[in-house]
C-alpha positions in Angstrom: 31.1 -29.0 2.2 34.9 -28.8 2.8 36.5 -25.7 1.4 40.3 -25.9 1.3 42.7 -23.0 0.8 43.9 -22.6 -2.8 47.4 -21.3 -1.9 50.2 -23.6 -2.8 51.3 -25.9 0.1 48.5 -24.7 2.4 46.2 -27.5 3.7 44.0 -25.4 5.9 40.2 -25.7 5.4 36.9 -24.8 7.2 36.9 -28.4 8.6 40.2 -27.9 10.4 38.7 -24.9 12.3 40.3 -22.1 10.2 38.4 -19.1 8.8 38.2 -19.2 5.1 37.3 -16.3 2.8 35.8 -16.4 -0.7 37.2 -14.4 -3.6 35.5 -11.0 -4.2 33.3 -10.5 -7.3 35.1 -10.6 -10.6 34.1 -7.0 -11.3 35.5 -5.9 -8.0 38.7 -3.8 -8.1 40.6 -6.2 -5.6 39.8 -9.4 -7.6 43.0 -9.1 -9.7 45.1 -8.6 -6.5 43.8 -11.8 -5.1 44.7 -13.6 -8.3 48.2 -12.3 -8.3 48.7 -13.4 -4.7 47.8 -17.0 -5.6 49.8 -16.9 -8.8 53.0 -16.0 -6.8 53.2 -19.7 -5.9 50.9 -21.2 -8.5 51.7 -19.9 -11.9 49.0 -21.9 -13.6 46.2 -20.4 -11.5 43.9 -18.2 -13.7 40.8 -16.1 -13.1 38.6 -18.7 -14.8 39.5 -21.2 -12.1 37.7 -19.1 -9.4 34.3 -20.6 -8.3 32.1 -20.0 -5.3 34.0 -22.7 -3.5 37.5 -21.2 -4.1 38.7 -19.8 -0.7 41.8 -18.4 1.0 42.4 -19.2 4.7 43.0 -16.8 7.5 46.8 -17.5 7.7 47.4 -15.4 4.6 45.8 -12.2 6.1 47.2 -9.8 8.7 45.1 -8.7 11.7 44.7 -5.3 10.1 42.8 -7.0 7.2 39.8 -7.7 9.5 37.1 -5.5 10.7 38.4 -4.3 14.1 34.9 -4.2 15.6 34.2 -7.8 14.7 37.6 -8.8 15.9 37.1 -7.2 19.2 33.7 -8.8 19.7 35.3 -12.2 18.8 38.0 -11.7 21.4 35.4 -10.7 24.1 33.3 -13.8 23.3 30.4 -12.0 21.7 30.9 -13.2 18.1 31.8 -16.5 16.6 35.0 -17.0 14.7 33.3 -17.6 11.4 31.4 -14.3 11.6 34.6 -12.1 11.7 34.4 -10.2 8.4 37.2 -8.8 6.3 37.6 -5.0 6.0 36.9 -3.2 2.8 39.8 -3.5 0.4 41.5 -6.4 2.3 43.9 -8.4 0.2 45.9 -11.5 1.3 49.6 -10.6 1.7 51.1 -13.3 4.0 53.0 -16.1 2.1 53.0 -18.7 4.9 55.3 -21.6 4.2 53.8 -25.1 4.5 54.3 -26.8 7.9 57.5 -28.9 8.1 57.0 -32.6 8.0 57.8 -34.6 11.0 61.3 -36.0 10.9 62.4 -39.6 11.2 63.3 -41.5 14.3 66.4 -39.2 14.9 64.1 -36.1 15.5 61.2 -38.0 17.2 63.4 -39.8 19.8 64.7 -36.6 21.5 61.1 -35.2 21.6 59.8 -38.4 23.2 62.6 -38.3 25.8 61.8 -34.6 26.6 58.1 -35.4 27.0 58.8 -38.4 29.3 61.1 -36.2 31.4 58.3 -33.6 31.8 55.7 -36.2 32.8 58.1 -37.8 35.3 58.9 -34.5 37.0 55.2 -33.7 37.1 54.4 -37.1 38.7 57.2 -36.7 41.2 56.1 -33.2 42.2 52.6 -34.5 42.9 53.9 -37.5 44.9 56.0 -35.2 47.0 53.1 -32.8 47.7 50.9 -35.7 48.8 53.6 -37.3 51.1 54.4 -34.1 53.1 51.7 -32.7 55.3 52.8 -29.1 54.9 54.7 -27.2 52.3 56.8 -24.1 52.4 55.1 -21.5 50.2 58.5 -19.7 49.8 59.9 -22.5 47.8 57.5 -21.8 44.9 58.5 -18.2 44.7 56.0 -15.8 46.2 57.9 -12.7 45.2 57.1 -12.5 41.5 53.9 -13.8 40.2 54.9 -13.4 36.6 57.7 -15.9 37.0 55.4 -18.5 38.5 54.8 -21.6 36.4 51.1 -22.0 35.9 49.4 -25.3 35.8 46.8 -25.1 33.1 44.5 -28.0 32.2 45.1 -28.7 28.5 42.7 -30.8 26.4 44.6 -32.8 23.8 42.6 -35.3 21.5 40.1 -36.3 24.2 42.6 -37.1 26.9 43.3 -34.7 29.8 46.6 -34.4 31.7 48.1 -31.9 34.1 51.5 -30.8 32.8 53.9 -28.5 34.6 55.6 -26.4 31.9 59.3 -25.8 32.5 59.9 -23.5 29.6 59.4 -19.8 30.3 58.0 -18.9 26.9 55.4 -21.7 27.2 54.4 -20.4 30.6 54.0 -16.8 29.3 51.9 -18.1 26.4 49.5 -20.0 28.7 49.3 -16.9 31.0 48.2 -14.7 28.0 45.7 -17.4 27.0 44.2 -17.3 30.5 43.9 -13.5 30.5 42.1 -13.6 27.1 39.6 -16.2 28.3 38.9 -14.1 31.4 38.4 -11.0 29.3 35.9 -12.9 27.0 33.6 -13.9 29.9 34.4 -11.1 32.3 31.4 -9.0 31.4 28.9 -11.9 31.6 30.3 -13.2 34.9 30.2 -9.6 36.4 26.5 -9.2 35.2 25.5 -12.6 36.7 27.2 -12.0 40.0 25.7 -8.5 40.3 22.2 -9.9 39.8 22.4 -13.0 42.0 25.3 -12.8 44.5 25.8 -9.1 45.3 24.5 -8.5 48.8 24.4 -4.7 48.2 22.2 -5.0 45.1 18.5 -5.4 44.8 17.7 -9.0 44.5 14.2 -8.3 43.1 16.0 -7.4 39.8 17.1 -11.0 39.3 13.9 -12.7 40.4 10.2 -12.1 40.3 7.8 -11.8 43.2 7.1 -15.6 42.9 10.8 -16.4 43.2 11.3 -17.2 39.5 14.5 -16.2 37.9 14.4 -13.3 35.4 17.8 -14.0 33.9 19.5 -17.1 32.6 22.9 -18.1 31.2 23.1 -19.1 27.5 26.1 -21.3 26.6 27.5 -21.2 23.1 27.2 -24.1 20.7 30.2 -26.4 20.3 32.0 -24.7 23.2 33.1 -21.7 21.1 33.1 -18.2 22.6 31.8 -17.1 26.0 28.5 -17.6 27.7 25.9 -14.8 27.8 23.4 -13.7 30.4 20.0 -13.1 28.8 16.6 -12.1 30.3 13.8 -14.6 30.6 10.5 -13.6 29.1 7.8 -13.6 31.7 4.2 -14.7 30.9 1.7 -12.1 31.9 -0.7 -13.3 34.6 -4.3 -12.3 35.1 -3.5 -10.5 38.4 -0.9 -8.3 36.7 -3.3 -7.4 33.9 -6.0 -6.5 36.5 -3.5 -4.4 38.4 -2.4 -2.5 35.3 -6.1 -1.9 34.4 -6.7 -0.5 37.9 -3.8 1.8 37.6 -5.3 3.2 34.4 -8.7 3.8 36.1 -7.9 7.3 37.4 -10.6 9.9 38.3 -9.6 12.0 35.3 -10.0 9.0 32.9 -13.4 8.2 34.4 -14.5 11.8 34.0 -13.3 11.8 30.4 -15.2 8.5 29.7 -18.4 10.0 31.2 -18.1 13.0 29.0 -17.6 10.9 26.0 -20.7 8.7 26.9 -22.8 11.9 27.3 -21.8 13.1 23.9 -22.5 9.7 22.4 -26.0 9.7 23.9 -26.7 13.2 22.6 -25.5 12.2 19.2 -27.8 9.2 19.2 -30.8 11.4 20.0 -29.9 13.7 17.1 -29.5 10.8 14.7 -32.9 9.4 15.8 -34.5 12.8 15.2 -32.8 13.1 11.8 -34.0 9.7 10.8 -37.6 10.5 11.6 -37.4 13.9 9.8 -35.8 12.2 6.7 -38.6 9.6 6.7 -41.3 12.3 6.8 -39.5 14.2 4.0 -39.3 11.1 1.8 -43.0 10.5 2.3 -43.8 14.1 1.4 -41.6 13.8 -1.7 -43.4 10.7 -2.8 -46.8 12.4 -2.4 -45.6 15.5 -4.3 -44.4 13.3 -7.2 -47.8 11.7 -7.4 -49.6 15.0 -7.3 -47.2 16.5 -9.9 -48.0 13.7 -12.3 -51.8 14.3 -11.9 -51.4 18.1 -12.3 -49.3 17.5 -15.4 -52.1 15.5 -17.0 -54.7 18.1 -16.0 -52.5 20.9 -17.4 -52.3 19.1 -20.8 -56.1 18.8 -20.8 -56.6 22.5 -19.9 -54.1 23.5 -22.6 -56.0 21.6 -25.3 -59.3 23.1 -24.1 -57.9 26.7 -24.1 -56.7 26.2 -27.6 -60.1 24.8 -28.6 -61.8 27.8 -27.0 -59.5 30.2 -28.8 -60.1 28.6 -32.1 -63.9 28.5 -31.5 -63.9 32.2 -30.7 -62.7 32.9 -34.2 -66.1 31.9 -35.5 -67.3 35.3 -34.1 -65.0 37.1 -36.5 -66.8 39.6 -38.8 -66.7 38.9 -42.5 -67.1 42.1 -44.5 -68.0 41.8 -48.2 -68.8 44.4 -50.8 -65.8 46.6 -50.2 -63.8 47.2 -53.3 -60.1 46.9 -53.4 -58.0 50.0 -52.9 -60.7 52.0 -51.0 -58.4 52.4 -47.9 -56.2 54.7 -50.0 -52.9 54.0 -48.2 -54.4 53.7 -44.7 -54.0 50.7 -42.5 -56.7 48.1 -43.2 -57.6 47.9 -39.5 -58.2 51.7 -39.2 -60.1 51.8 -42.5 -62.5 49.0 -41.4 -63.0 50.6 -37.9 -64.0 53.9 -39.5 -66.2 52.1 -42.0 -68.1 50.3 -39.2 -68.6 53.5 -37.3 -70.1 55.2 -40.3 -72.3 52.2 -41.1 -73.5 51.5 -37.6 -73.5 55.0 -36.2 -70.8 54.2 -33.5 -69.4 57.6 -32.8 -68.5 57.1 -29.1 -67.3 53.5 -29.3 -63.6 52.7 -29.8 -63.1 49.6 -32.0 -60.1 47.4 -31.7 -59.7 45.2 -34.8 -57.1 42.6 -35.8 -56.5 41.4 -39.2 -56.9 37.6 -39.2 -55.7 36.6 -42.7 -55.4 37.8 -46.2 -54.6 35.8 -49.3 -51.5 36.9 -51.2 -52.2 38.0 -54.7 -51.5 41.0 -57.0 -53.7 43.9 -56.2 -55.8 45.0 -59.1 -56.4 48.6 -59.9 -59.7 48.2 -61.6 -62.5 49.6 -59.4 -65.0 47.1 -60.7 -62.9 44.1 -59.4 -64.8 42.0 -56.8 -63.3 42.4 -53.2 -61.7 39.5 -51.3 -63.2 38.1 -48.1 -61.3 38.5 -44.8 -61.1 34.9 -43.6 -59.4 33.6 -40.4 -57.4 30.4 -41.0 -55.7 28.7 -38.1 -52.0 28.3 -38.2 -52.2 24.8 -37.0 -53.8 23.7 -40.3 -50.8 24.9 -42.3 -48.6 22.5 -40.3 -50.3 19.5 -42.0 -49.6 20.7 -45.6 -46.6 18.3 -46.0 -48.6 15.4 -44.5 -51.6 16.0 -46.8 -49.3 16.1 -49.9 -48.1 12.6 -48.9 -51.6 11.3 -48.4 -52.6 12.5 -51.9 -50.1 10.1 -53.4 -51.6 7.1 -51.4 -54.2 5.1 -53.2 -57.4 4.2 -51.4 -56.8 6.4 -48.4 -59.2 9.0 -47.3 -58.2 12.0 -45.1 -59.5 15.3 -43.9 -59.0 18.1 -41.4 -61.4 18.3 -38.6 -61.9 21.5 -36.6 -59.8 23.1 -35.3 -56.7 21.2 -36.6 -57.2 17.5 -36.3 -56.1 15.3 -39.2 -58.3 12.3 -39.8 -56.9 9.3 -41.9 -59.0 6.3 -43.0 -57.0 3.5 -44.8 -58.5 0.8 -46.9 -59.3 -1.4 -43.9 -61.7 1.3 -42.6 -59.9 2.0 -39.3 -59.9 5.7 -38.7 -57.0 7.4 -37.0 -56.7 11.0 -35.8 -53.6 13.1 -35.2 -53.0 16.4 -33.5 -49.2 16.3 -34.2 -48.0 16.5 -37.8 -44.8 14.6 -36.9 -46.7 11.6 -35.6 -48.9 11.7 -38.6 -46.0 11.6 -40.9 -44.4 8.7 -39.1 -47.7 6.8 -39.3 -47.9 7.4 -43.1 -44.3 6.3 -43.7 -44.6 3.1 -41.6 -48.1 1.9 -42.4 -49.2 3.3 -45.7 -47.9 2.7 -49.2 -47.5 5.9 -51.3 -46.1 6.4 -54.7 -43.6 9.1 -53.8 -42.9 7.8 -50.3 
């Protein structure tokens, strides 16, 4: 897209080869300065007219407005013209007047006659140089090189011609142009000559062992800027890789690798031993789990049997009758019974150890003629079924009873008998399967 300068009377654009610069952001502090610069010649220009295609050409900026580093690289040929950036805070300040229009035939006729004279003199000088076999170098002025008239080749709209400039200012301008061109490509030319054509230098730097070039010349696009010498990337070969690997194979590296291999072998042996040990431990744990389950079952059976034996041993308890209430006269009942048995059985040397099994709670009577109560051992396990038996009493058609030592037996209407050792399980069975009045 063609971006033309917005300054009044300026026809420069990016298509004509000029650098163009966009306006800064509207929030930037220099935006108003750019607007005032354009309004100096265009009073109707407003900030709302600025778009991303609104530009100002390079003719309205001073050389100090550009980044000096970018400008130096451009003059040396290392940066394109479009890539030269403005410095921070740069504002256009040059009000360049529009180029004067070409005059009529009165102004163009002298110009044509001057050009014809220059071309004729140039052709005559060439013919004279070709006709004479030798020429006197003193005639051209060997004393002062700065006053010599150079003969540059100027490209103008596709046609080339050799013009001998007669005007001193034009000669000085062309001389400065040549120096600038030599400065742009001087570094690249020096590098290339040092690599390829310097007899004192090492030629292996510029070429490989196979004779292939290591550096090449890169020309710019569209003939802008100077050419650059750049290295050529080499493809690694198999022989080079082998040589590098051989260089790495030092005795120290080999010894280190051998030590690492020995450690790896020792580690593998340890891991193998640990695997076998872990396998044996897992087998042992499995066996122990099975034995633990069996022992747990046997322990439960033994616990039941020990409780049964303890309860059965209570049948050997002695029941004493015929002793009136209050005969112990404040003594402990166990001591009183032990003394009574010694007197009745003539057990003077025997020490008796007695425990009181149970005694019913009631008010003690003071009458000596009251019949004594019997000392009866009642298991505590039977008392745990009191709540369950109270529930069963409210169930119609259900028979129940306690079997020695403390086993609750329930027979519903269907005649299927069920026994329980745990009062909680018996209660759950009653609540789920039986119908009671106060359930």
